[in-house]
NUMAR-705123 format. One record per residue (C-alpha): residue in one letter; residue number from 1; x, y, z. Coordinates in Angstrom, 2 decimals, padded with zeros to 5 digits. Layout:
BEGIN
<atom><type>A</type><seq>NUM</seq><px>X</px><py>Y</py><pz>Z</pz></atom>
...
***
This chain:
BEGIN
<atom><type>X</type><seq>1</seq><px>000.00</px><py>000.00</py><pz>000.00</pz></atom>
<atom><type>X</type><seq>2</seq><px>001.52</px><py>003.27</py><pz>-001.15</pz></atom>
<atom><type>X</type><seq>3</seq><px>000.57</px><py>006.41</py><pz>000.69</pz></atom>
<atom><type>X</type><seq>4</seq><px>002.36</px><py>008.62</py><pz>-001.84</pz></atom>
<atom><type>X</type><seq>5</seq><px>-000.22</px><py>010.87</py><pz>-003.48</pz></atom>
<atom><type>X</type><seq>6</seq><px>000.00</px><py>011.80</py><pz>-007.13</pz></atom>
<atom><type>X</type><seq>7</seq><px>-002.29</px><py>012.46</py><pz>-010.07</pz></atom>
<atom><type>X</type><seq>8</seq><px>-001.54</px><py>011.47</py><pz>-013.66</pz></atom>
<atom><type>X</type><seq>9</seq><px>-003.43</px><py>013.03</py><pz>-016.57</pz></atom>
<atom><type>X</type><seq>10</seq><px>-004.14</px><py>011.12</py><pz>-019.76</pz></atom>
<atom><type>X</type><seq>11</seq><px>-006.09</px><py>012.40</py><pz>-022.74</pz></atom>
<atom><type>X</type><seq>12</seq><px>-008.29</px><py>009.78</py><pz>-024.42</pz></atom>
<atom><type>X</type><seq>13</seq><px>-009.91</px><py>011.36</py><pz>-027.45</pz></atom>
<atom><type>X</type><seq>14</seq><px>-012.38</px><py>013.97</py><pz>-026.20</pz></atom>
<atom><type>X</type><seq>15</seq><px>-012.05</px><py>012.65</py><pz>-022.64</pz></atom>
<atom><type>X</type><seq>16</seq><px>-009.57</px><py>013.47</py><pz>-019.89</pz></atom>
<atom><type>X</type><seq>17</seq><px>-008.67</px><py>010.75</py><pz>-017.39</pz></atom>
<atom><type>X</type><seq>18</seq><px>-007.17</px><py>011.78</py><pz>-014.06</pz></atom>
<atom><type>X</type><seq>19</seq><px>-005.64</px><py>008.74</py><pz>-012.36</pz></atom>
<atom><type>X</type><seq>20</seq><px>-005.36</px><py>009.37</py><pz>-008.64</pz></atom>
<atom><type>X</type><seq>21</seq><px>-002.92</px><py>007.32</py><pz>-006.55</pz></atom>
<atom><type>X</type><seq>22</seq><px>-002.42</px><py>007.06</py><pz>-002.80</pz></atom>
<atom><type>X</type><seq>23</seq><px>-004.39</px><py>008.72</py><pz>-000.05</pz></atom>
<atom><type>X</type><seq>24</seq><px>-006.95</px><py>011.48</py><pz>-000.65</pz></atom>
<atom><type>X</type><seq>25</seq><px>-007.34</px><py>013.34</py><pz>002.63</pz></atom>
<atom><type>X</type><seq>26</seq><px>-007.40</px><py>016.86</py><pz>004.06</pz></atom>
<atom><type>X</type><seq>27</seq><px>-003.74</px><py>017.33</py><pz>003.01</pz></atom>
<atom><type>X</type><seq>28</seq><px>-004.00</px><py>016.04</py><pz>-000.58</pz></atom>
<atom><type>X</type><seq>29</seq><px>-007.59</px><py>016.97</py><pz>-001.51</pz></atom>
<atom><type>X</type><seq>30</seq><px>-006.65</px><py>020.59</py><pz>-002.46</pz></atom>
<atom><type>X</type><seq>31</seq><px>-004.05</px><py>019.24</py><pz>-004.90</pz></atom>
<atom><type>X</type><seq>32</seq><px>-006.66</px><py>016.93</py><pz>-006.42</pz></atom>
<atom><type>X</type><seq>33</seq><px>-009.04</px><py>019.89</py><pz>-006.76</pz></atom>
<atom><type>X</type><seq>34</seq><px>-006.33</px><py>021.85</py><pz>-008.60</pz></atom>
<atom><type>X</type><seq>35</seq><px>-005.72</px><py>018.98</py><pz>-011.04</pz></atom>
<atom><type>X</type><seq>36</seq><px>-009.46</px><py>018.79</py><pz>-011.68</pz></atom>
<atom><type>X</type><seq>37</seq><px>-009.73</px><py>022.57</py><pz>-012.22</pz></atom>
<atom><type>X</type><seq>38</seq><px>-006.91</px><py>022.44</py><pz>-014.78</pz></atom>
<atom><type>X</type><seq>39</seq><px>-008.57</px><py>019.51</py><pz>-016.58</pz></atom>
<atom><type>X</type><seq>40</seq><px>-011.95</px><py>021.29</py><pz>-016.64</pz></atom>
<atom><type>X</type><seq>41</seq><px>-010.41</px><py>024.48</py><pz>-018.02</pz></atom>
<atom><type>X</type><seq>42</seq><px>-010.18</px><py>022.71</py><pz>-021.39</pz></atom>
<atom><type>X</type><seq>43</seq><px>-013.89</px><py>021.76</py><pz>-021.23</pz></atom>
<atom><type>X</type><seq>44</seq><px>-013.47</px><py>018.08</py><pz>-022.10</pz></atom>
<atom><type>X</type><seq>45</seq><px>-016.58</px><py>016.17</py><pz>-023.20</pz></atom>
<atom><type>X</type><seq>46</seq><px>-015.87</px><py>013.62</py><pz>-020.46</pz></atom>
<atom><type>X</type><seq>47</seq><px>-013.83</px><py>013.89</py><pz>-017.27</pz></atom>
<atom><type>X</type><seq>48</seq><px>-013.02</px><py>010.53</py><pz>-015.67</pz></atom>
<atom><type>X</type><seq>49</seq><px>-011.65</px><py>010.66</py><pz>-012.16</pz></atom>
<atom><type>X</type><seq>50</seq><px>-009.94</px><py>007.32</py><pz>-011.64</pz></atom>
<atom><type>X</type><seq>51</seq><px>-009.92</px><py>006.38</py><pz>-007.95</pz></atom>
<atom><type>X</type><seq>52</seq><px>-009.09</px><py>002.70</py><pz>-008.52</pz></atom>
<atom><type>X</type><seq>53</seq><px>-005.54</px><py>003.19</py><pz>-007.15</pz></atom>
<atom><type>X</type><seq>54</seq><px>-006.65</px><py>005.22</py><pz>-004.11</pz></atom>
<atom><type>X</type><seq>55</seq><px>-005.89</px><py>003.55</py><pz>-000.77</pz></atom>
<atom><type>X</type><seq>56</seq><px>-008.01</px><py>005.88</py><pz>001.37</pz></atom>
<atom><type>X</type><seq>57</seq><px>-010.69</px><py>008.43</py><pz>000.51</pz></atom>
<atom><type>X</type><seq>58</seq><px>-011.54</px><py>010.84</py><pz>003.32</pz></atom>
<atom><type>X</type><seq>59</seq><px>-014.50</px><py>013.17</py><pz>003.63</pz></atom>
<atom><type>X</type><seq>60</seq><px>-012.28</px><py>015.92</py><pz>002.20</pz></atom>
<atom><type>X</type><seq>61</seq><px>-011.86</px><py>013.88</py><pz>-000.97</pz></atom>
<atom><type>X</type><seq>62</seq><px>-015.58</px><py>013.19</py><pz>-001.14</pz></atom>
<atom><type>X</type><seq>63</seq><px>-016.22</px><py>016.94</py><pz>-000.76</pz></atom>
<atom><type>X</type><seq>64</seq><px>-013.99</px><py>017.58</py><pz>-003.79</pz></atom>
<atom><type>X</type><seq>65</seq><px>-016.09</px><py>015.16</py><pz>-005.83</pz></atom>
<atom><type>X</type><seq>66</seq><px>-019.31</px><py>016.86</py><pz>-004.72</pz></atom>
<atom><type>X</type><seq>67</seq><px>-017.87</px><py>020.24</py><pz>-005.75</pz></atom>
<atom><type>X</type><seq>68</seq><px>-016.80</px><py>018.87</py><pz>-009.16</pz></atom>
<atom><type>X</type><seq>69</seq><px>-020.31</px><py>017.53</py><pz>-009.66</pz></atom>
<atom><type>X</type><seq>70</seq><px>-021.68</px><py>021.01</py><pz>-008.95</pz></atom>
<atom><type>X</type><seq>71</seq><px>-019.23</px><py>022.54</py><pz>-011.43</pz></atom>
<atom><type>X</type><seq>72</seq><px>-020.08</px><py>020.06</py><pz>-014.20</pz></atom>
<atom><type>X</type><seq>73</seq><px>-023.80</px><py>019.37</py><pz>-013.80</pz></atom>
<atom><type>X</type><seq>74</seq><px>-024.81</px><py>022.31</py><pz>-016.03</pz></atom>
<atom><type>X</type><seq>75</seq><px>-021.75</px><py>022.20</py><pz>-018.29</pz></atom>
<atom><type>X</type><seq>76</seq><px>-020.91</px><py>020.27</py><pz>-021.46</pz></atom>
<atom><type>X</type><seq>77</seq><px>-018.55</px><py>018.02</py><pz>-019.47</pz></atom>
<atom><type>X</type><seq>78</seq><px>-019.80</px><py>014.62</py><pz>-018.31</pz></atom>
<atom><type>X</type><seq>79</seq><px>-018.28</px><py>013.67</py><pz>-014.94</pz></atom>
<atom><type>X</type><seq>80</seq><px>-017.60</px><py>009.98</py><pz>-014.39</pz></atom>
<atom><type>X</type><seq>81</seq><px>-015.80</px><py>008.34</py><pz>-011.48</pz></atom>
<atom><type>X</type><seq>82</seq><px>-014.01</px><py>005.00</py><pz>-011.67</pz></atom>
<atom><type>X</type><seq>83</seq><px>-013.98</px><py>003.47</py><pz>-008.20</pz></atom>
<atom><type>X</type><seq>84</seq><px>-013.82</px><py>-000.14</py><pz>-007.18</pz></atom>
<atom><type>X</type><seq>85</seq><px>-013.49</px><py>-001.68</py><pz>-003.76</pz></atom>
<atom><type>X</type><seq>86</seq><px>-013.86</px><py>-000.91</py><pz>-000.11</pz></atom>
<atom><type>X</type><seq>87</seq><px>-011.52</px><py>002.13</py><pz>-000.05</pz></atom>
<atom><type>X</type><seq>88</seq><px>-013.40</px><py>004.12</py><pz>-002.69</pz></atom>
<atom><type>X</type><seq>89</seq><px>-016.68</px><py>002.85</py><pz>-004.11</pz></atom>
<atom><type>X</type><seq>90</seq><px>-018.01</px><py>001.72</py><pz>-000.73</pz></atom>
<atom><type>X</type><seq>91</seq><px>-017.69</px><py>005.13</py><pz>001.00</pz></atom>
<atom><type>X</type><seq>92</seq><px>-019.07</px><py>006.88</py><pz>-002.11</pz></atom>
<atom><type>X</type><seq>93</seq><px>-022.13</px><py>004.60</py><pz>-002.04</pz></atom>
<atom><type>X</type><seq>94</seq><px>-022.55</px><py>004.91</py><pz>001.74</pz></atom>
<atom><type>X</type><seq>95</seq><px>-022.80</px><py>008.71</py><pz>001.52</pz></atom>
<atom><type>X</type><seq>96</seq><px>-025.07</px><py>008.46</py><pz>-001.54</pz></atom>
<atom><type>X</type><seq>97</seq><px>-022.78</px><py>009.98</py><pz>-004.16</pz></atom>
<atom><type>X</type><seq>98</seq><px>-023.76</px><py>007.22</py><pz>-006.57</pz></atom>
<atom><type>X</type><seq>99</seq><px>-027.23</px><py>008.83</py><pz>-006.60</pz></atom>
<atom><type>X</type><seq>100</seq><px>-025.92</px><py>011.82</py><pz>-008.60</pz></atom>
<atom><type>X</type><seq>101</seq><px>-022.39</px><py>010.96</py><pz>-009.79</pz></atom>
<atom><type>X</type><seq>102</seq><px>-021.93</px><py>008.18</py><pz>-012.34</pz></atom>
<atom><type>X</type><seq>103</seq><px>-019.74</px><py>005.48</py><pz>-010.74</pz></atom>
<atom><type>X</type><seq>104</seq><px>-018.01</px><py>002.79</py><pz>-012.79</pz></atom>
<atom><type>X</type><seq>105</seq><px>-015.82</px><py>-000.13</py><pz>-011.68</pz></atom>
<atom><type>X</type><seq>106</seq><px>-013.15</px><py>000.56</py><pz>-014.33</pz></atom>
<atom><type>X</type><seq>107</seq><px>-011.81</px><py>003.45</py><pz>-016.42</pz></atom>
<atom><type>X</type><seq>108</seq><px>-012.67</px><py>001.56</py><pz>-019.63</pz></atom>
<atom><type>X</type><seq>109</seq><px>-016.33</px><py>001.31</py><pz>-018.58</pz></atom>
<atom><type>X</type><seq>110</seq><px>-016.34</px><py>004.95</py><pz>-017.52</pz></atom>
<atom><type>X</type><seq>111</seq><px>-014.98</px><py>005.99</py><pz>-020.93</pz></atom>
<atom><type>X</type><seq>112</seq><px>-017.61</px><py>003.86</py><pz>-022.65</pz></atom>
<atom><type>X</type><seq>113</seq><px>-020.31</px><py>005.23</py><pz>-020.38</pz></atom>
<atom><type>X</type><seq>114</seq><px>-021.56</px><py>001.71</py><pz>-019.60</pz></atom>
<atom><type>X</type><seq>115</seq><px>-022.85</px><py>001.19</py><pz>-016.10</pz></atom>
<atom><type>X</type><seq>116</seq><px>-022.59</px><py>-002.33</py><pz>-014.77</pz></atom>
***
C-alpha cells in the first residue's frame, strides 16, 4: 500500500482521465481539486476521475467530488468516477454519491459510459 499521493493526466480522445494514486485526505484533496480545475479548463466532453488506485478516501476527498459535480452538472462536461473496492466505491455509495455521480468499476467502462 503506497501512501504517496500523485495524479496522472491522460487524454483519451475527447475525454480526460485523471488517475489518482495514494491517499486522498485533508492534506492532498486541495491538490486533487487543482488537477481537476486544470482539466476542466479545457472543457473536455468527459472527465473521468480514476480512484481505482486510491488507498483511502476521506470526507475531504468526497467533498472535492461533490464540488466537481456542482461545477459540471450544467456544463458540457460529463463527470464519471471509476472506483472499485472498499476504499473508494463503498464510501461513495454509503454517503449516496452514486445517486448523482456516475460510478463505474473501471476506467474503460467509464470511458464507454456503460454502467454495470
